[in-house]
C-alpha positions as CSV (number, residue, x, y, z in Angstrom):
1,Q,114.8,111.9,78.9
2,V,111.4,112.5,80.5
3,Q,108.7,110.2,79.2
4,L,105.4,108.6,80.0
5,V,105.2,104.9,79.3
6,E,101.8,103.1,79.2
7,S,101.0,99.5,79.8
8,G,97.9,97.4,80.2
9,G,96.2,97.7,76.8
10,G,94.9,94.7,75.0
11,L,91.8,92.7,74.0
12,V,89.0,92.1,76.4
13,Q,85.4,90.8,76.1
14,P,82.4,93.1,76.7
15,G,81.8,93.3,80.4
16,G,85.4,92.7,81.3
17,S,88.0,94.9,82.9
18,L,91.4,96.3,82.1
19,R,93.8,98.5,84.0
20,L,96.0,100.9,82.2
21,S,99.2,102.3,83.9
22,C,101.0,105.4,83.0
23,A,104.5,105.7,84.5
24,A,106.7,108.8,84.3
25,S,110.4,108.4,84.2
26,G,113.4,110.6,83.7
27,N,114.6,113.7,85.4
28,I,111.4,114.6,87.3
29,F,111.1,117.3,89.9
30,S,107.3,117.8,89.7
31,I,104.2,116.1,88.3
32,G,100.9,118.0,88.2
33,G,97.6,116.8,86.8
34,T,97.5,113.6,84.9
35,G,94.8,111.8,82.9
36,W,93.7,110.1,79.7
37,Y,92.2,110.9,76.3
38,R,91.1,108.2,73.9
39,Q,90.5,108.1,70.1
40,A,88.4,105.5,68.3
41,P,88.6,105.0,64.5
42,G,86.7,107.7,62.7
43,K,86.2,109.8,65.8
44,E,87.8,112.8,67.4
45,R,90.0,112.4,70.4
46,D,87.9,112.6,73.5
47,W,88.9,113.4,77.1
48,V,88.3,110.4,79.4
49,A,89.4,111.3,83.0
50,D,91.9,113.3,84.9
51,I,93.3,113.5,88.4
52,T,95.0,116.4,90.1
53,S,98.2,116.1,92.0
54,G,96.1,116.3,95.2
55,G,93.9,113.3,94.1
56,K,90.8,115.1,92.9
57,T,89.2,113.2,89.9
58,N,86.9,114.1,87.0
59,Y,85.3,111.8,84.4
60,A,83.7,112.1,81.0
61,A,80.0,111.2,81.1
62,A,80.5,108.2,78.9
63,V,82.8,106.4,81.5
64,K,81.6,107.8,84.8
65,G,80.7,105.0,87.1
66,R,82.7,102.5,85.2
67,F,86.2,103.8,85.1
68,I,88.3,104.9,88.1
69,I,91.4,107.0,87.8
70,S,94.0,106.9,90.6
71,R,97.6,107.7,91.1
72,D,100.6,106.6,93.2
73,N,102.8,109.6,93.6
74,A,105.6,107.6,95.2
75,K,105.8,105.5,92.0
76,N,105.1,108.4,89.6
77,T,102.3,106.3,88.1
78,T,98.7,107.0,87.2
79,Y,96.2,104.2,86.8
80,L,92.9,103.9,84.9
81,Q,90.8,101.0,86.0
82,M,88.3,100.2,83.3
83,N,85.3,98.1,84.3
84,S,82.1,96.9,82.6
85,L,83.8,97.6,79.2
86,E,81.7,98.0,76.2
87,P,82.5,97.8,72.4
88,G,82.2,101.6,72.3
89,D,85.2,101.8,74.6
90,T,87.5,100.5,71.9
91,A,90.1,103.1,71.2
92,V,93.7,104.1,71.5
93,Y,94.1,105.5,75.0
94,Y,96.6,108.3,75.5
95,C,97.7,109.2,78.9
96,Y,99.1,112.6,79.6
97,G,100.7,114.4,82.5
98,A,102.3,117.7,83.4
99,I,105.9,116.9,84.2
100,N,108.2,119.7,85.1
101,S,105.3,122.0,84.0
102,I,105.3,120.5,80.5
103,R,102.6,118.4,79.0
104,Y,103.8,114.9,78.1
105,W,101.9,112.1,76.3
106,G,102.1,108.3,76.5
107,Q,102.5,106.2,73.4
108,G,98.8,105.3,73.2
109,P,98.2,101.6,73.5
110,Q,95.2,100.0,71.9
111,V,92.2,98.8,74.0
112,T,89.8,96.5,72.1
113,V,86.5,95.4,73.5
114,S,85.1,92.6,71.3
115,L,83.8,89.1,71.3
């Protein structure tokens, strides 16, 4: 069964870094654009970043300059490198990807930035 599995969430101090991975598995014949949304308690789900199949990237203003999205097509994996993390980055991070022309979502691991 096609799925996206995320890893790399956890607890980090302000100013620290984390890297999220989003790996696609299953009967895959195409992967289009991929990216992340995040949702903090009491807030709406916000778009974070995306990357096209050709490697073009876009970022939300809140993370631009701190986060880097990349992908390794040979591994069917997208990465979100999160640097200079702030308490406001605390959220559940949901990766997404167009697999076989269908939007799939990761399980949404928690990222907590706190002392």
